[in-house]
N, C-alpha and C positions, 0 to 999 in steps of 0.2 A: 239603618237598623234592619236586621234580619227578621222576617216574620215566618215562623215555622208552624207546621201542622203536626201534632203528635198522632201518628198512625195507631197508637194503642188506645187512647181515650178520646181522640177526635178534637181536642182543644186546639184552637189557633191562638198563638201568642207571640209576643216579642221575644227576642233572644235572651232577655234578662230573666225569663221564666224557665230557661233551659240552661244546661251546662255542656260545653263542648268537651268531647272525649278524645279528640285527635282523629287521625286517619282511619278510615273504615277498610274492611276487607284485607287486613294484614294477616299473614301467616305468622302465628306466634310461636316463638322458640323459647324453651325454658330448660329445666333440668334434663340432662341427657343429650342436649344439642351440642354441636361443636362450638368452639370459641368464635369462629367466623360467623356462624349462623346467629348466635346470640348477639354479637356485636352489631351485625346488620340490622337485626330486629330493634335493638335499643337506639341506635344512633343514625341510621341511614333512612330517614323519613323523606317522603316526597312532599314538596311544598310547591305545587305547580301554580303558574300564573294562568288562571282559567278554570275549567271545570275540575271539581274536587269532590270526593266522596268522604263524608265525615260521620263520626259517631256522636250522638247527642243524647242527653238524659233529661227527661222532664222533671226537674227537681221540685218545682212548685206545683206539681200536679200528681200524676199517677206514679212517678218515680221510675218509670221504665226507660230502657235504652232503645234507641232507634237510629237509623241511618238517614242522612240527607245528602242530596246532590245539589251543589251550588257552585256558582262562579265566584272565584276569589277576587276578581277585578270589579265586578258590578254588584255583588252581593245578591244576585238573582238566584232564587231557590227554584230548582226544576222539579223537586218532589221529595217526599219522605217515604220511608218504608221500614218494615220490621227489621230489627237487628238480627233476627234468626235467618234472614235471607242471605244466601251465599253469593249472589250477584245482583246488581240493580235490576229492577223489573224492566221489561222491554218498553213499556210505555214511557218510562223516564228516560231511557236511552234514546227513544224516538224524539222526545221533546228536545233533548240536548242536540241531536243531529239536525233537527229542523232549524235551530238557531245558530248552531256552530258546526257547519258542514266540515267534515274531515277531522273532527276531534278524535282524540284517543286518550285513554287512560289505562295504563296496565293492559290487562287482557280484555277490558270492556271497551267496546266501541260500536 
């Protein structure tokens, strides 16, 4: 089971207290985008084996969205941070690099 820390209210809880919202740091396409851009946004998700950045919502607490960095193989959580952050904080990237040398995910490594 995942244990997550909500960076908004500071509560530490099991994943049942939160709700997953899918992949984090996506460029969203909506009205006015091309068919290819919108198709890519809706259907071409990354589901890596290893480190992944996700959106989570603290449903049984403050109700706010945040991002989490975790490993999909081991369920290890490297850290959580505000959803308003455009890229993972350096300290989280350093934690990942220390345990997974050579990892990469999109433009973050």
